[in-house]
N, C-alpha and C positions, 0 to 999 in steps of 0.2 A: 403491481407489477412497477418496478423503478423503470422509467422512460429515458432510452439513450440520449446523451446531451443536456440531459437537465441536471443541475446542480442538485442534489439529494442531501438532505439532513440524515446520517447515518448515526447509529448508536456505536457507544464505544467498541464494543465486540465487532459490529460490521465495518467501522472503522479500520480496527487492525486489521481484519482478516483480509479485507480488500488492500490494504497497504502490503500485507504480505503476498497475495498473489500478484501485485504489480511488482514489487520486487523480485518475486521468482522469475518474471518474465523479463527480467532487464537482459538477461542472456538468449532470449526468444524461445525460451524452452521451460516449461514445467515438467521437472523431472518426478518420478515417484516417490522419492525420497522428501522432495519439497512439499509434495502434495500430502504425504503423510506427516511431516512436521505440522503442517498447518491444520490438519484435520484432528490432530493431539490436541491442540489449542482451541479449536472451534467445531461448533456443532454442525454437522455435516448441510442441514438446511441452511444454515449462515454461509456456510462455505459455497454450497450451490449458488445462493442469490448473489452474493457478492462476485462468482466467477461468472456469471451471466451479466451484470452490471459491466465487470472487465470487458467481458466479451463483444458487448454492446457499444462501446465507447473506444476511439482511437487512444493513442498514447497520449497525445495532448490533452484531450478530456479527462481521461483518467488521472493526470497529474493535477488538473483542474478541480476534480473531486476531491483529490486526498489535500491541496494547498486550501480548499474552502474549510476545512475542518481546523485549522491552525488553532482558532480560540479555544475549540473544545477541547483537541486532544493532544496539541504538543507545543503549547505554548509558555511552557516553564521546564526547568531543569529534570524535575524528576518524569515528567511525561517524555521528555526527549531520551532519559536515559533509558525507559522502559520502552520506546521504539527502537533506539540504536541495539539493545541486547535482542531484541525480535530479529532485526535486520542481520545483523552479524550470525544469528543460529540459524536461519533460513538460508542465507549465502554459503554457510558451510555446511547444510543439510545433504547436497549432491556432492559433497567430498571435494569440489575445487570451488575456489572462490575467482569468478572469472575477473579481468582487467574492467569491466564495465560495472560490474557489482562493487569492486573495490573504490571505484569513484562515486558513487551514488551518496553515500553518506555525505562526504564533502559538498556535493552538488544540493543534497536535500537540505542540508545545512545554510545554504547561499539561498536557496530559494526561501526558505521558511522566513527569510529575513526580509522578503520582498512582499509588499503589499500587491499580490496579483488578482485577488478576489474581485470580480466584476458580478455584483447582484444581477440576476436575472439570466445569466449566461450558463 
């Protein structure tokens, strides 16, 4: 089991699922359409594991988990393109893209350029 607060190495599938869960909660609600969108792309056991990880960490720690995987999963243009396509789709899944969701991609781009990973945290 993944322990809360620990930076954990995630597989690509786990990382993308975790990111989709995190992004779906930007408007403080995971609606049925967003959950269905995620479950169409990831196995239910992966979803449950990543949802548990998300729920046992606060927003800051969840963002640290995401950013700690930069070198592995979003350090080049093709990886970023894949992520932005998934983000755009999950944001649109509930039929409305919130203001918070609209500003997340530019925020994510700025954050990914910062070296915020702190080993051991």
